[in-house]
N, C-alpha and C positions, 0 to 999 in steps of 0.2 A: 714445751709450754705447759705450765702447771694448770690444774683445774680452776684455781681461783682466777688467774689471769684470763684464761679462756672464757670463763663465764662473764667476767667484767667486760671483755671486748664485745661479746654478744649483747650485753646490756647497753653499752654505749652505741652500738650500731642500731639497736632497736629505738633508743631515744632520739637518735638523729633522724630516723625514718618516721617517727610518730609525734609530730609537732602539735597535733590536736587529737581529740578522742576518735575522730573519724579514721585517721591514719593508724592510730593505735589498734583499733579493731581489725584493720587490714593485716597488720603485722602479727597480732596474736592469732588470727585465723590461720595464717600461714604456718605457724608453729603447730597448731592443732591438726591441720591437714597432714603435715609431714609426719605427725605421730599416729596417723591412721584414723583420725576422727571423722565421723559422718555428720553432715549438717542436718538439722531439723528446722522446719519452718513453723513458726508460732501458729499460723492459721491452718496448718495441715493436720491430718490425722497421724498420730505417732504409732509406730510399731517398734518396740524396744527389745533388744536381746541382752541378756546378762553378759557382763564382761566386755561389752563393746563401748568404745568412747564416742560420745556425742557432743555436739555444740549447737548453740542457737544465737543468732544475732537479732538485735532489736533497734530499729530506727537509726542505724548507722553508728551509734556511739555506746552501745552496751553489748557485751558478749558473755555468754555463760557456757559451761561445759560440765559433763557428769559421766560417771561410770558406775554401774550397779553390779556388784559381784556376789553379794550374799544377801541374807535376810535382814533388812533394816530394822525389823521389829526386835531383833536380838542384838544387833551391833550398831544400830543408828546410822546417821550420816556424818561424815567429816566435811564440814562446809568451810571453804575459804572465800573471803570477800575483800574487795578493794575498790578503789575508784581510779579513773584514768583522766579526769579533767584536772587542770592546773590553774592557779591564779594567773591573771594576765589581763588582756584586753580583747574586746570584740569590735569589729568594724560595724558602724551603725547603719541603719536602714538607708539613709541618704549618706553615701559613703565618703563624699569629699566636697570641698569648696575651693575656690580660687581666691587667694589673697595676695596682693602685690605681685601678681604674675607667678605664684607658686600654687600648684595643686597639692593640697594637704588633706589627709584623711581625718574623719571624725570617729573617735573611739568611745567606747563605754567600758568602764572598769568591770572586771569579772573576778569575784572573790577578793580575799584579803591580800592584795598585791603590794609588795614593796616597790613603790612607784619609781623612786629615784634611780634605780639601776637600769631603767629602760632608756634613759636619755643618752645621746651621743653613741649609740650602738647600732650597727647595721642590722636591719630587720628584714625577714622574709615573710611570706604570706601562705597560709594553708587553711583548709577547712572543707566545706562541702557547698556545692552550688546546685540548686534545683533548676532544671531547664525544661522547656516544652518538648514533648515527645508525641509524634503523630499517632502511635499506637496506644500508648499508656496514658496520654494526657500530659504527664510530666515524669521526670526521672532524676535521681540524684547523681551528681558527678563529684567524686572526691578530687581535690586539687591540692598540690603542694609545689609552690613556686619557690625553689630553694635560692634563687637569685636575691641578693640583698637590695630590694627595690625601695626600702623605706628607711628613714632615719629621723629621730626626734632631736634636733639640736638644742642644747641648753642656752640660756642667756649668759653672756659674759658677766663676771663679777662687777665690772665697771658699769654695766647697764642695770643689773638687778642686784642691789646691795644686800648683804646679809644672808646670802644663800647658804653659807656654811653654818649658820646659827640654828638651823633646823629645816631640813628640806620639806617643802610643802608645795604641792602642784594643783592647779585646776585642770582636771582631766578634760573638761569641755574646751578650755581655751589654750592650755599650754602643752598638753600631751597630744600634739597634732603632727603626725609623721609627714615629712615632705615626700611626695611621690614623684612629681614631675614639674619641670618648668612649663608654664602655660602663659606666654605673653598675650595670647588672644582670648584668654579666659575660658578656654574649652576644658571640660572635665572628661578625662579619658580612662579613669580607673576601671570601670565596668567593661569598657571596650577591651582593655588589656586582659582582663580576666576571661572574657568571652573568647578572645584569640587563643589564649593559653589552653582552653579546654575544647576548642574547635567548634564553637557555635556562634550564631549571630547575637549581638548584644541584646536585641529585642526578644530573644528566646530565654533570657535569664528571668526567672520568676521570683526567686528568693535565694538567700545564701546565709551561711554561718561561717564567717571568715575571721581569722585571727592573725595578728602579727606575731612573729616569734624570732628569737635570737638566731641570726644566720650563721653564727660561728659554731662549728661542730663540737660535740662533747669530747673531752680529752682527759688523759691522766695528768696528774700534777704531783709535786713532791719529788725530791731528789731520787727516790726509789720507786716512783709511780705508785706510792701507797695511798694517794687520794684521787678522787675524780671530781672534775668540775663540769657540771651538766645542767641543762635546762630540764625542768619537769621531773626531777627525781621524786618529788612529792606530787602524785603518788604512783606514777607510771612504773617506778622500780618495783613496787609491790605487785602491780598487775603482772609484770613480767615474771616475777618470782613465783607467783601462784600458778600461772599457766605453765611455766617451766616444770614445776612440781607435778602438775596434772599430767603433763606429757610423759613423765617418767613412771606413771602408774601402769599396771598391767592387769590381766584377768585374775591375778591373785591378790589384788589390792582390796582396800576397804571400799565402802560405798562413798564415793567422793563427788562433791559438788563444788564448782567454782563459779563465782559471779563477779564480773568486773563492771561496776556501775559508772554512770556519768553524774555530773551536777552536785557532787559532795561539797564543793567549795562554795556553793550558794544555797545549801540547805537540804539537798537530796529530794526535793519535792517536785518530781516530774515522772513521766512514764518510763524514764531510763535511770532515775535515781534510786537510792536505797529504800525509799518509801513506796516504790511501785510494787506490783504483784509478781515480779519475775521469780523470786525465790519460792513464793507460795505456789506459783504455777508449776514450777519444776517438781516440787515435792508432791503436789496433788496429782499431777499427771503420772509421775513415776509410781505412786502408790495405787492409782487406778489401774495401771497396766499390770501391777503385781496382784491385783484382785483384793486389795486391802479394804477393810472397813475403816470407818472414822476412828474407832478405837485403836486399830492397828497403826494408823498414821501417828497418833499421839504416843503410842508406845515407842515408835521409831524416833520421834522427836525427843522423848525423854532420855534416850540413849545417845543423843547426838552431841556434837561439839562444834563450835564456831570459832574460827580464827579470823578476826577483823584486822587487816594489815594496812597501816598508814604510817608514814614516816614519823620518827621520833626525834625529839630535840636532844642533840648532843650538847654537852657542856662547853660553852664558849669561854676560853681562858681569859678573854678581855672583859667578861661580864659574869664573873663567878658568883657574885652576890644575887643575881637574878634567878638562879635555880637552886634546888635543894643541895646544900653543901655536903650532905652525907651520901648522896647518890650521884656520883660523877659519871656521866655517860660519855664514852670515848668512841671516836671513829675507828673502824677496823676491828672492833672487839666483839662483834656479833649482834644478833637480834636483841631488841629492847622490849621488855615486858612493861606495859604502861598501866599504871594504877592510879585511881582517884576515887575516894569514898563518896564523892558527889555523883559518881556514875557518868561523868563526861567521858570516861573510859569505862568499858563494861566489865573489865576483869574482876572476877570474884576470887575468894580464897580457894575455892575448888578449882577454878580455872588456872590460878597461879600454880597450884600443885600439879595439875595436868601438864602445863607448859614446862615447868622445871624438870619434871620426871622425863618427859620426851627429850628435851635438850640433853640432859645428862646421860640418858640411855644411848643417844646417837652421837655423843661426843661433840655437840655443837655449843660453842661458847655463847653466853647470853649475859645481858645486863638488865637492871631494873630502874624504873623511872617513876618518881613522884614530882609533881609541880612544887615550886616554892609555896609554902602555906599562905603567904601574903598576896599571891597573884593567882589569877585564873589561867587555865590552859585552853588548848583547842579541844574541839569535839571530834568524834569520828562516827562512822556508820555502825559501829559495834552496838551501842545502846539501842539504836533503832531496831536492828535485826534481832537482838537478844530479847527485847520486849515484845516484838511482834510474834515471835515463834516460841517463846518460852524455853530457849536453848541456852545452855551454859556457854559463855562467850569469853574469849581472850582478846584483848587489844594489844597489838604488838606492832613493831616497825623497826626499820633500820635507822641508826643514828645519822643525823643531818645537822649541819651548820648552815646558816643563811636560808632557812626554810622560807618559801614564798618569794624568794628573790628570782630575778630573771635567770640567774645561774645559781644552782645550789651546790653545796660542798659536802662530799661524802667520802667514805672509806672504800678502797678498792675491794677488800675482802668481804664486805658485809653482804653484798648481793648473793655471792656464792653460798654463804652460810644460810641465808633466808631461803633460797631455792632448795637446799638440802633439807631444811626443816619442813617445808611444805611437802616435799616428796615423801618424807617419813610420815608426816601427818596423814596424807591421803592414802598411804599404803596401810593405814590402820595400826601403826606401831605404837 
């Protein structure tokens, strides 16, 4: 088995096991522990050793890691950042109602979801449930029910005319997954969840639960050159960053990785890119090194940030919607994302750094600009670059059908990105 295929299989397995950010943290933590990392608690006193790999979790959906091997005042920090939330739906506070003898769930849209792909598709449920605890008062329980217990059936064209003229859905009224037959009007969803996690229904205090595509990630194309997967944006970049971090050693550069939540809804939370986690890591590292404030800013001046979020591959059916001079293709390596309006944070200096590193390491790469007549998406890169005054590069792997329930990517791209982050973190 070649290295590209081996990495792709690991990525697909991770995506199957990480339907929400809660499970993603669990999977990324396993990778770090296997690489010898030691967990730090945000509320505890830290004692750091040079050359040792550390990680920290926050509120169940954010994870960060770092290794300090040299003097950051001289070499700076190599910072890798991504997010692990994905567009989709969340189950509402009152989870279900019974209509015509069917128990159906109530959903809220999360992020810029392509809604039409969610209909007529078997869906499973995952997330986190907070339950009563005799000692602690309450505790979180991560749950992943892989059984396809939900489905949102579409209306037949004979019933709802003109559906193919432009798909449009009311999330409140039409995106209602069928959960169970209920001829007596009983609502059983929370009871089912309670049984799955082994608690009484009355012990459930709160939850963050999401439906997800129950079909596993898979290779496609006659030579398995493509992958069809849920949540490629942006869990694939989270996996690549942590994979790269796990390949570092005591001879590496000063590496920091942060995997955030809530990018798809603006990053404004205690776990999003606007929170204090990266500042906290840098401040606490510098304090343990005995640095002054001036020392910290010297370190930041020598630092580089790679903000990784999936990039738009050129869709052959919609060539006119993207820049015709920069065709981005699946399977041909990481994409450098540029926009003079700074929705992507890449600067001329960052571009030179990225291209030099890729060419030195023999990693293929591509470049992306938006069509000048249309806007593009944003990333966490500008947020972090502005907050820390650090030179930043926005990059990502090429993707078609971004924000769909299943996204379409190239088999080789994950491997190239993981190799790029390994070289980046090693200070090359």
